[in-house]
KOLPATI-233478 format. One line per field, with one value per residue (C-alpha): residue number from 1; x, y, z. Coordinates in nm, 3 decimals, padded with zeros to 5 digits, always signed. Each point is the difference from the previous one (the first is absolute). Last residue first. Example, Ala and Ser with C-alpha at 12.3 -4.5 7.8 and 13.67 -1.06 7.14 Angstrom:
% residues 2
num = (2,1)
east = (+01.367,-00.137)
north = (-00.106,-00.344)
up = (+00.714,+00.066)
***
This chain:
% residues 588
num = (588,587,586,585,584,583,582,581,580,579,578,577,576,575,574,573,572,571,570,569,568,567,566,565,564,563,562,561,560,559,558,557,556,555,554,553,552,551,550,549,548,547,546,545,544,543,542,541,540,539,538,537,536,535,534,533,532,531,530,529,528,527,526,525,524,523,522,521,520,519,518,517,516,515,514,513,512,511,510,509,508,507,506,505,504,503,502,501,500,499,498,497,496,495,494,493,492,491,490,489,488,487,486,485,484,483,482,481,480,479,478,477,476,475,474,473,472,471,470,469,468,467,466,465,464,463,462,461,460,459,458,457,456,455,454,453,452,451,450,449,448,447,446,445,444,443,442,441,440,439,438,437,436,435,434,433,432,431,430,429,428,427,426,425,424,423,422,421,420,419,418,417,416,415,414,413,412,411,410,409,408,407,406,405,404,403,402,401,400,399,398,397,396,395,394,393,392,391,390,389,388,387,386,385,384,383,382,381,380,379,378,377,376,375,374,373,372,371,370,369,368,367,366,365,364,363,362,361,360,359,358,357,356,355,354,353,352,351,350,349,348,347,346,345,344,343,342,341,340,339,338,337,336,335,334,333,332,331,330,329,328,327,326,325,324,323,322,321,320,319,318,317,316,315,314,313,312,311,310,309,308,307,306,305,304,303,302,301,300,299,298,297,296,295,294,293,292,291,290,289,288,287,286,285,284,283,282,281,280,279,278,277,276,275,274,273,272,271,270,269,268,267,266,265,264,263,262,261,260,259,258,257,256,255,254,253,252,251,250,249,248,247,246,245,244,243,242,241,240,239,238,237,236,235,234,233,232,231,230,229,228,227,226,225,224,223,222,221,220,219,218,217,216,215,214,213,212,211,210,209,208,207,206,205,204,203,202,201,200,199,198,197,196,195,194,193,192,191,190,189,188,187,186,185,184,183,182,181,180,179,178,177,176,175,174,173,172,171,170,169,168,167,166,165,164,163,162,161,160,159,158,157,156,155,154,153,152,151,150,149,148,147,146,145,144,143,142,141,140,139,138,137,136,135,134,133,132,131,130,129,128,127,126,125,124,123,122,121,120,119,118,117,116,115,114,113,112,111,110,109,108,107,106,105,104,103,102,101,100,99,98,97,96,95,94,93,92,91,90,89,88,87,86,85,84,83,82,81,80,79,78,77,76,75,74,73,72,71,70,69,68,67,66,65,64,63,62,61,60,59,58,57,56,55,54,53,52,51,50,49,48,47,46,45,44,43,42,41,40,39,38,37,36,35,34,33,32,31,30,29,28,27,26,25,24,23,22,21,20,19,18,17,16,15,14,13,12,11,10,9,8,7,6,5,4,3,2,1)
east = (+09.984,-00.357,-00.319,-00.336,-00.252,-00.358,-00.321,-00.314,-00.262,-00.275,-00.227,-00.360,-00.242,+00.155,+00.358,+00.279,+00.285,+00.178,+00.308,+00.111,+00.374,+00.157,+00.381,+00.314,+00.328,+00.269,+00.073,-00.090,-00.205,-00.039,-00.260,-00.322,-00.338,-00.217,-00.370,-00.077,-00.160,+00.132,+00.370,+00.124,+00.312,+00.339,+00.294,-00.114,-00.158,-00.396,-00.263,-00.262,-00.117,-00.236,-00.196,-00.226,-00.247,-00.031,-00.086,-00.187,+00.356,+00.273,+00.360,+00.176,+00.326,+00.327,+00.368,+00.320,+00.379,+00.224,+00.125,-00.124,-00.030,-00.405,-00.230,-00.376,-00.293,-00.344,+00.008,-00.281,-00.354,-00.199,-00.349,-00.145,-00.381,-00.294,-00.194,+00.315,+00.113,-00.128,-00.167,+00.087,+00.298,-00.216,-00.027,+00.060,-00.049,+00.119,-00.144,-00.029,+00.318,-00.040,-00.265,+00.250,+00.073,+00.155,+00.011,-00.046,+00.000,-00.360,-00.100,+00.177,-00.343,-00.199,-00.265,-00.350,-00.072,+00.158,+00.202,+00.033,+00.240,-00.146,+00.210,+00.304,+00.274,+00.055,+00.132,+00.321,+00.154,-00.065,-00.130,+00.014,-00.140,-00.020,+00.062,-00.110,+00.047,-00.135,+00.058,+00.189,-00.015,+00.223,-00.276,-00.283,+00.249,+00.264,-00.076,+00.037,+00.010,+00.210,-00.046,-00.054,+00.273,+00.120,+00.140,-00.196,+00.127,-00.084,-00.020,-00.111,+00.018,-00.076,-00.076,-00.003,-00.089,+00.077,-00.148,+00.074,+00.143,+00.046,+00.157,+00.230,-00.026,+00.228,+00.379,+00.078,+00.276,-00.030,-00.378,-00.152,-00.273,-00.122,-00.276,+00.011,+00.026,+00.118,-00.004,-00.015,+00.119,+00.239,+00.194,+00.165,-00.104,-00.188,+00.106,-00.153,-00.028,-00.045,-00.126,-00.050,+00.015,-00.059,+00.052,-00.177,+00.028,+00.217,-00.036,+00.273,-00.111,+00.298,-00.158,-00.107,-00.023,-00.048,+00.138,+00.066,+00.061,-00.170,+00.114,+00.190,-00.310,-00.088,+00.324,+00.139,+00.130,+00.066,-00.064,+00.063,+00.025,-00.172,+00.018,-00.007,-00.131,-00.113,+00.056,-00.077,+00.014,-00.137,+00.030,+00.125,-00.084,+00.207,-00.116,+00.210,-00.034,-00.059,+00.307,-00.011,+00.063,-00.232,-00.114,-00.011,+00.136,+00.057,+00.146,-00.103,+00.169,+00.247,+00.102,-00.132,+00.056,-00.076,-00.026,+00.029,-00.172,-00.110,+00.028,-00.066,+00.039,-00.164,+00.033,+00.127,-00.058,+00.280,+00.304,+00.309,+00.184,-00.069,-00.341,-00.306,-00.202,+00.028,-00.005,+00.108,+00.098,+00.142,-00.136,+00.274,+00.219,-00.010,-00.076,+00.036,-00.046,-00.025,-00.114,-00.152,+00.092,-00.115,+00.083,-00.164,-00.011,+00.189,-00.099,+00.153,-00.020,+00.129,+00.166,+00.066,-00.119,+00.269,-00.107,+00.197,+00.236,-00.115,-00.031,+00.059,-00.098,-00.012,-00.017,-00.123,-00.064,-00.024,-00.029,-00.013,-00.151,-00.010,+00.184,-00.084,+00.138,-00.033,+00.139,+00.214,+00.037,-00.110,+00.167,+00.213,+00.252,-00.046,+00.004,-00.092,-00.040,-00.048,+00.067,-00.195,-00.081,-00.003,-00.037,-00.020,-00.173,+00.063,+00.107,-00.046,+00.103,+00.005,+00.137,+00.189,+00.045,-00.197,+00.113,+00.312,+00.181,-00.004,-00.023,-00.010,-00.051,+00.071,-00.248,+00.067,-00.120,+00.018,-00.047,+00.007,-00.185,-00.057,+00.215,-00.061,+00.092,-00.012,+00.142,+00.199,+00.089,+00.255,+00.018,+00.006,-00.004,+00.115,-00.147,-00.196,+00.162,-00.079,-00.008,+00.011,-00.159,+00.094,-00.195,+00.012,+00.241,-00.097,+00.148,+00.189,+00.008,+00.332,+00.153,-00.048,-00.034,-00.043,+00.072,-00.136,+00.019,-00.107,+00.029,-00.066,-00.080,+00.019,+00.397,-00.100,+00.319,-00.261,-00.217,-00.335,-00.199,-00.321,-00.125,-00.029,-00.146,-00.336,-00.039,-00.112,-00.014,-00.007,-00.160,+00.029,-00.116,+00.125,-00.255,-00.362,+00.076,-00.371,+00.204,+00.163,-00.037,+00.208,-00.081,-00.007,+00.160,-00.057,+00.206,-00.220,-00.059,+00.072,+00.003,-00.062,+00.217,-00.026,+00.261,+00.008,-00.219,-00.169,-00.177,-00.121,-00.055,-00.356,+00.076,-00.351,+00.123,-00.286,+00.101,+00.339,+00.123,+00.150,-00.164,+00.174,-00.147,+00.151,+00.364,+00.243,+00.253,+00.256,+00.161,-00.289,+00.094,-00.110,+00.028,-00.117,-00.047,+00.079,-00.218,+00.126,+00.188,+00.224,+00.138,+00.075,-00.098,-00.007,-00.134,-00.069,-00.092,+00.097,-00.214,+00.004,-00.194,-00.168,-00.107,-00.360,-00.049,-00.327,-00.068,+00.338,+00.166,+00.133,+00.289,+00.172,+00.417,+00.155,+00.215,+00.127,+00.011,+00.206,-00.101,+00.081,+00.011,-00.202,+00.162,-00.193,-00.317,-00.191,+00.106,+00.086,-00.009,+00.133,-00.079,+00.111,-00.197,+00.018,+00.383,-00.051,+00.313,+00.136,+00.222,+00.434,+00.074,-00.241,-00.335,+00.032,-00.169,-00.203,-00.068,-00.220,-00.131,-00.236,+00.027,+00.219,-00.107,-00.011,+00.139,-00.133,+00.126,-00.322,-00.213,+00.116,+00.241,+00.210,+00.303,+00.057,-00.317,+00.124,+00.369,-00.234,-00.177,+00.250,+00.208,-00.346,+00.013,-00.181,-00.001,-00.257,-00.224,+00.112,-00.003,-00.387,-00.018,+00.127,+00.351,+00.064,-00.084,+00.229,-00.169,-00.098,-00.239,-00.277,-00.170,-00.401)
north = (+07.339,+00.011,-00.053,+00.075,-00.086,+00.153,-00.212,+00.238,+00.025,+00.276,-00.024,+00.050,+00.322,+00.092,+00.088,-00.275,+00.030,-00.324,-00.119,-00.357,-00.114,-00.197,-00.019,-00.047,-00.071,+00.180,+00.066,+00.215,+00.259,+00.335,+00.192,+00.165,-00.112,+00.330,-00.086,+00.328,-00.170,-00.378,+00.117,-00.319,-00.151,-00.125,-00.127,-00.423,+00.078,+00.098,-00.352,+00.203,+00.377,+00.201,+00.305,+00.221,+00.297,+00.033,+00.359,-00.173,+00.016,-00.231,+00.023,-00.294,+00.169,-00.151,+00.142,-00.199,+00.051,-00.221,-00.326,-00.203,+00.206,+00.143,-00.083,+00.024,-00.125,+00.052,+00.378,+00.131,+00.159,-00.222,+00.100,+00.040,-00.134,+00.199,+00.223,+00.219,+00.247,-00.257,+00.205,-00.032,+00.228,+00.268,+00.122,+00.305,-00.054,+00.204,-00.229,+00.364,+00.293,+00.212,+00.218,+00.150,-00.108,+00.276,-00.135,+00.044,-00.261,+00.053,+00.139,-00.320,-00.155,+00.211,+00.284,-00.022,-00.220,+00.157,-00.249,-00.321,-00.287,-00.210,+00.070,+00.011,+00.225,-00.155,+00.280,-00.060,+00.299,-00.099,-00.342,-00.225,-00.388,-00.064,+00.276,-00.086,+00.128,-00.166,+00.267,+00.321,+00.208,+00.059,-00.070,+00.220,+00.263,+00.057,-00.227,+00.186,-00.120,+00.263,+00.013,+00.336,+00.027,-00.212,+00.241,-00.091,-00.387,-00.338,-00.197,-00.366,-00.210,-00.378,-00.095,+00.209,-00.188,+00.166,-00.165,+00.297,+00.304,+00.161,+00.034,+00.271,+00.361,+00.091,+00.133,-00.054,+00.221,+00.363,-00.035,-00.248,-00.114,-00.249,-00.268,+00.087,-00.217,+00.173,-00.124,+00.142,+00.330,+00.311,+00.148,-00.087,-00.339,-00.184,-00.369,-00.199,-00.369,-00.216,-00.353,-00.096,+00.220,-00.266,+00.118,-00.177,+00.293,+00.320,+00.070,+00.255,+00.189,+00.258,+00.049,-00.204,+00.155,-00.223,+00.151,-00.134,+00.200,+00.272,+00.348,+00.064,+00.153,+00.235,+00.118,+00.126,-00.362,-00.103,-00.405,-00.201,-00.319,-00.218,-00.365,-00.282,-00.350,-00.059,+00.225,-00.285,+00.096,-00.257,+00.275,+00.319,-00.048,+00.202,+00.151,+00.002,+00.353,+00.175,-00.219,+00.034,+00.236,+00.129,-00.363,-00.039,+00.175,-00.134,+00.239,+00.322,+00.307,+00.146,-00.049,-00.382,-00.206,-00.386,-00.317,-00.333,-00.316,-00.077,+00.151,-00.210,-00.011,-00.225,+00.179,+00.339,-00.041,+00.083,+00.252,+00.159,+00.239,+00.348,-00.089,-00.284,-00.136,+00.129,-00.095,+00.238,-00.080,+00.282,+00.267,+00.293,+00.115,-00.302,-00.203,-00.402,-00.224,-00.364,-00.368,-00.102,+00.122,-00.308,+00.035,-00.253,+00.214,+00.299,+00.316,+00.270,-00.076,+00.311,-00.039,+00.285,+00.344,+00.241,+00.188,+00.289,-00.031,-00.087,-00.370,-00.284,-00.364,-00.334,-00.324,-00.339,-00.115,+00.058,-00.273,-00.088,-00.259,+00.231,+00.312,+00.255,+00.248,+00.020,+00.329,+00.027,+00.248,+00.280,+00.328,+00.278,+00.065,-00.373,+00.068,-00.363,-00.332,-00.315,-00.380,-00.318,-00.165,+00.109,-00.384,-00.011,-00.293,+00.180,+00.319,+00.268,+00.273,-00.026,+00.317,+00.063,+00.354,+00.104,+00.371,+00.126,-00.148,+00.115,-00.310,-00.382,-00.142,-00.323,-00.313,-00.218,-00.052,+00.045,-00.280,-00.200,-00.259,+00.179,+00.257,+00.252,+00.330,-00.058,+00.309,+00.080,+00.385,+00.074,+00.199,-00.333,+00.072,-00.334,-00.045,-00.269,-00.242,+00.160,-00.381,+00.020,-00.359,-00.117,-00.252,+00.201,+00.356,+00.292,+00.309,+00.219,+00.320,+00.217,+00.033,+00.074,-00.262,+00.126,-00.215,-00.365,-00.295,+00.096,-00.354,-00.080,-00.361,-00.287,-00.066,-00.075,+00.148,+00.250,-00.330,+00.091,+00.088,-00.243,+00.063,+00.381,+00.109,+00.122,+00.381,+00.289,+00.319,+00.273,+00.362,+00.261,+00.362,+00.349,+00.003,-00.092,+00.146,-00.018,+00.007,-00.354,-00.191,-00.402,-00.113,-00.388,-00.257,-00.302,-00.357,-00.159,+00.051,+00.342,+00.186,+00.362,+00.245,+00.396,+00.232,+00.382,+00.032,-00.356,-00.128,-00.387,-00.079,-00.203,-00.187,-00.117,-00.048,+00.149,+00.311,-00.033,+00.160,+00.041,+00.354,+00.232,+00.317,+00.244,-00.120,+00.249,+00.187,-00.051,-00.332,-00.207,-00.319,-00.356,-00.306,-00.316,-00.334,-00.339,-00.337,-00.305,+00.029,+00.341,+00.214,+00.355,+00.387,+00.324,+00.266,+00.386,+00.318,+00.350,+00.186,+00.167,+00.242,-00.056,+00.312,+00.018,+00.329,+00.040,-00.406,-00.006,-00.357,-00.155,-00.257,-00.246,-00.029,-00.319,+00.008,-00.316,-00.139,-00.234,-00.253,+00.016,-00.332,-00.052,-00.248,-00.291,-00.002,-00.177,+00.061,+00.353,+00.324,+00.331,+00.351,+00.301,+00.288,+00.357,-00.057,-00.133,-00.148,+00.065,-00.256,+00.069,-00.236,-00.336,-00.013,-00.251,-00.332,-00.263,-00.296,-00.135,-00.354,-00.152,-00.325,-00.101,+00.028,-00.373,-00.015,+00.068,-00.196,-00.184,+00.294,+00.204,+00.293,-00.025,-00.126,-00.336,+00.019,+00.287,-00.131,-00.284,+00.211,+00.178,-00.342,-00.124,+00.235,+00.362,+00.154,-00.126,+00.130,+00.330,+00.067,-00.133,+00.283,+00.253,+00.201,+00.308,+00.342,+00.297,+00.163,+00.352,-00.039,+00.253,-00.144,+00.183)
up = (+10.793,+00.200,-00.217,+00.141,-00.205,+00.106,+00.075,+00.011,+00.310,+00.059,+00.286,+00.058,+00.145,+00.345,-00.153,-00.163,-00.180,-00.099,-00.076,-00.104,-00.072,-00.263,+00.084,-00.204,+00.167,+00.165,+00.373,+00.282,-00.152,+00.141,+00.167,-00.138,-00.133,+00.078,-00.025,+00.237,+00.347,-00.065,-00.027,-00.164,+00.046,-00.199,+00.154,-00.132,-00.317,+00.015,+00.004,+00.089,+00.013,+00.156,+00.008,+00.185,-00.051,-00.377,-00.136,-00.348,-00.181,+00.097,+00.003,+00.146,+00.044,-00.020,+00.117,+00.013,+00.222,-00.170,+00.193,-00.310,-00.283,-00.201,-00.232,+00.063,-00.189,-00.026,+00.062,+00.223,-00.129,+00.222,+00.009,+00.352,+00.046,-00.026,+00.241,+00.105,+00.277,+00.281,+00.292,+00.367,-00.005,-00.099,-00.365,-00.251,-00.290,-00.351,-00.340,-00.199,+00.029,-00.292,+00.169,+00.219,+00.351,+00.253,+00.307,+00.387,+00.159,+00.080,-00.345,-00.180,+00.167,-00.233,+00.216,-00.066,+00.224,+00.294,+00.148,+00.222,-00.161,-00.272,-00.258,+00.227,+00.121,+00.374,+00.254,+00.234,-00.087,-00.389,-00.086,-00.277,+00.032,-00.378,-00.270,-00.377,-00.276,-00.320,-00.260,-00.082,-00.366,-00.299,-00.212,+00.215,+00.037,+00.214,+00.282,+00.365,+00.352,+00.194,+00.430,+00.131,+00.267,+00.286,+00.243,+00.321,+00.091,-00.013,-00.301,-00.094,-00.320,+00.044,-00.318,-00.321,-00.260,-00.383,-00.275,-00.289,-00.061,-00.336,-00.339,+00.131,-00.143,-00.325,-00.041,+00.373,+00.221,+00.047,-00.177,+00.266,-00.172,+00.320,+00.036,+00.398,+00.304,+00.344,+00.367,+00.304,-00.118,+00.080,+00.211,+00.364,+00.087,+00.251,-00.065,-00.260,+00.101,-00.312,+00.009,-00.341,-00.300,-00.317,-00.355,-00.323,-00.262,-00.119,-00.310,-00.160,-00.282,+00.092,+00.327,+00.289,+00.338,+00.323,+00.272,+00.358,+00.272,-00.297,-00.089,-00.325,-00.150,+00.272,+00.029,+00.377,+00.079,+00.342,+00.046,+00.331,+00.181,-00.259,+00.163,-00.241,+00.093,-00.404,-00.326,-00.308,-00.373,-00.235,-00.296,-00.164,-00.352,-00.302,-00.336,-00.301,-00.163,+00.382,+00.181,+00.364,+00.315,+00.253,+00.136,+00.357,+00.300,+00.333,+00.276,-00.208,-00.032,+00.274,+00.332,-00.098,+00.286,-00.096,+00.270,-00.172,+00.065,-00.340,-00.379,-00.286,-00.412,-00.214,-00.303,-00.136,-00.407,-00.240,-00.086,+00.140,-00.221,+00.220,+00.128,-00.056,+00.241,+00.377,+00.332,+00.307,+00.351,+00.215,-00.214,+00.057,+00.267,+00.194,+00.332,-00.091,+00.215,-00.174,+00.093,-00.313,-00.377,-00.241,-00.360,-00.251,-00.288,-00.121,-00.247,+00.248,+00.404,+00.164,+00.366,+00.219,-00.174,+00.057,-00.304,+00.162,+00.265,+00.413,+00.007,+00.256,-00.115,+00.208,-00.163,+00.202,-00.351,-00.366,-00.187,-00.375,-00.249,-00.331,-00.149,-00.266,+00.217,+00.430,+00.141,+00.273,+00.279,-00.150,-00.158,+00.111,+00.339,+00.085,+00.371,+00.113,-00.123,+00.265,-00.081,+00.074,-00.353,-00.322,-00.162,-00.449,-00.175,-00.311,-00.151,-00.306,+00.274,+00.366,+00.160,+00.344,+00.140,-00.324,-00.055,+00.166,+00.297,+00.392,+00.201,-00.086,+00.348,+00.178,+00.115,-00.263,-00.371,-00.344,-00.201,-00.367,-00.189,-00.311,-00.200,-00.219,+00.221,+00.358,+00.156,+00.354,-00.013,+00.210,+00.339,+00.206,+00.360,+00.206,+00.346,-00.073,-00.294,-00.341,-00.198,-00.412,-00.128,-00.320,-00.233,-00.301,+00.065,+00.228,-00.178,+00.282,-00.015,+00.016,+00.314,+00.386,+00.317,+00.313,+00.298,+00.062,-00.205,-00.402,-00.148,-00.348,-00.016,-00.287,+00.064,+00.363,+00.186,+00.225,+00.071,-00.009,+00.382,+00.016,+00.352,+00.009,+00.357,-00.042,-00.079,+00.209,-00.228,+00.239,-00.191,+00.282,-00.001,-00.053,-00.327,+00.107,+00.350,+00.197,+00.319,-00.044,-00.304,+00.005,-00.352,-00.047,-00.222,+00.180,+00.080,+00.319,+00.393,-00.025,+00.356,+00.094,+00.123,-00.036,+00.155,+00.067,+00.339,+00.018,-00.305,-00.038,-00.315,-00.111,-00.334,-00.153,-00.317,-00.164,+00.085,-00.252,+00.182,+00.336,+00.206,+00.235,+00.265,+00.137,-00.006,+00.177,-00.261,-00.266,+00.089,-00.108,+00.203,-00.098,+00.149,-00.130,+00.167,-00.249,-00.011,-00.189,-00.279,-00.105,-00.272,-00.009,-00.142,+00.034,-00.225,+00.155,-00.114,-00.185,-00.214,-00.398,-00.109,-00.324,-00.158,-00.198,+00.144,+00.138,+00.098,+00.150,-00.097,+00.317,-00.060,+00.211,+00.007,+00.240,+00.294,+00.084,+00.352,+00.133,+00.240,+00.396,+00.229,+00.322,+00.209,+00.058,+00.199,-00.294,-00.325,-00.047,-00.242,-00.013,-00.189,+00.058,-00.193,-00.156,-00.080,-00.344,-00.147,-00.362,-00.133,+00.018,+00.245,-00.042,+00.219,+00.222,+00.002,+00.193,+00.082,+00.287,+00.089,+00.189,-00.127,-00.281,-00.379,-00.117,-00.339,-00.367,-00.315,-00.020,+00.063,-00.259,-00.031,-00.346,-00.035,-00.093,-00.208,-00.218,-00.073,-00.151,-00.154,-00.201,-00.059,-00.163,-00.227,-00.048,-00.324,-00.143,+00.290,-00.015,-00.392,-00.005,+00.240,-00.260,+00.028,+00.182,-00.160,+00.182,+00.324,+00.146,+00.262,+00.064,+00.295,+00.013)
***
C-alpha cells in the first residue's frame, strides 16, 4: 500500500480550462504517433553503455548480434530486489541484473553466467516458448520480436537476468524543440521536472535521470524514451489531475521507497512498455486512484509490493474508478499482489470501481505470507467500495512461491478501512490457467448478506491442465470449488464454473458504456464497450481513423488522426443476442 505525501492540487475542470490551443499544438508536434514515425531499418541493433557511476551487475555478460555479424556487448545494470522473511518481517535485499537494447528483425542473444556452470535454464514468461540452448556457462536463444523476458539459471530467482528488448525508436524528438525536455545519454541529477501542458519529456537510451518527472494539472503531455528514471524517492512519474497523458518505454528502478507512479483523479492516461524494479517499502508499481479511461499495456513489473493497484479515495483524491484496462503485460510480485483492486475508498460518499479489463497477462511470481494480502489477482473492496463488471481473460499464472491464484473478498481491513466494502458483482473470468504446485487455498468471501459477492463466472479455468467446471467428473457431494481448492462462503451467490462450450449467459448483454467520448487528435485514447450479461464478443463501426477495437475485450484504443465529430456504433454480443448503441466521439 503506497503512502504518498503530496500537496492539494487543482480540480480536473481547472486542468482543462488551463489547457490552451498552443499547448495542444505543441503536444501534437512531439507526441509519439503513427503519422510521425519513420520506418525502422531492417535487422538493426542499438546498444547503450551503462553511464559512469551507475552500479553494474557482475553475474552476467550479455551479447547480441544479427545473423553472423560481430557480437555486441550490452551494459548490465544492478538492481535490488526484496525477500520478506515470514518469521521476522525483515526484508533482505538481493542483487539482480537488468539489461536493455533496441532491435529490428531477428536477433541472437548470448548470456554468460559468470559465477558457475549452468545446469539448467529457462526463459520467462514461459508462454513465449523461447527454448534456450545451454553450453557450459552460456545460454543462447533467438528473439524474433521485441520482448521483456527473464533469463533464469539454476533456479535462481534473484540472481537472474531481466532483459528488455525494445523496438528501434523511429520518432525521436528534436532536442532543440522548445516543447521538448530532452535528456541525452549520461547521468542527470537535479530538482523534479514539472511537465507542462503540451510538453514532451524524452529520456534517450543510455540516459539515467535521477529526478522525479511529475504531471500536475496538465493535459496533452508525454514522457517517453528508452532511458531510465533511477533512485528517486516516492513516485518516479506521478500523474495528478491531468488528462491525455502518455508514458511510454521508460525503465524505473532502484527507488529507495515509493512506487513507479500513481495516477490520481486523472483521465485518458496511457502507460505502455514500462519496465519497473523495486525493493523499497511501499514499492508498488502503478497505483490508480479515482481515475478513468486508463490503459496499462506492455508492462514488465517486478515489485516489492503490489505491481498494479486500483483504489478509490485516499489522501486528497476522490471519485470513482472506471474503464481501466491492464493487458499484454508480465507481472512479478516479490511481496503482495500482482494485481489488487478495491482496498481504499470513501465510507462517507461510497465509490464504485467498474468496467475493469485484465487481458493477456502473464503472472510470473507471487510471494506473500499474509493470507489477507494473497491472490495473484485480488478483488478486495473495503471502505464501502463496490467492485463490478470485471473481465479477466487470457491470464496465465506460472508457479509462484507463496499465495493464491485468485482472491475475492468483501473486506473490512481495520488497518486501512473504516467500513466493509459494499460488494463484488458481475465478474467474468475466461481462460485463466495455472501450472504449478504451490497455490494455496483460494478465497471467495462475502462479508455478510448485504455485502456479498454476486454473479461470478469462470469459463475454461484450468489448473495443471485440468478443467475446473460444474460438469466435471467428481464425487457428487463435492462442490466444484473443492477441486481447485477454494473456500467459498454462504455470502457468494451466482458462482458458476463453465467449460469453453457452455455459454456464460442465457440473456443478451446490456450496454453500460458511456454515450459520449471527448479527446484530442493525436492523443492516446481509451473507450471501453462495457456491458453486463457476460458478453463474449464486441464490435465498433464508424470510429475515427486511428482508433481500433479489441473484439475479445471491448477495449477501443489508439490515437485519433484528426479533429471532428463522429457517430460510432458499438456493440456487445453473446450467444443469446446483441446490444448496440451510438456513441458520439468528439475529437478536438
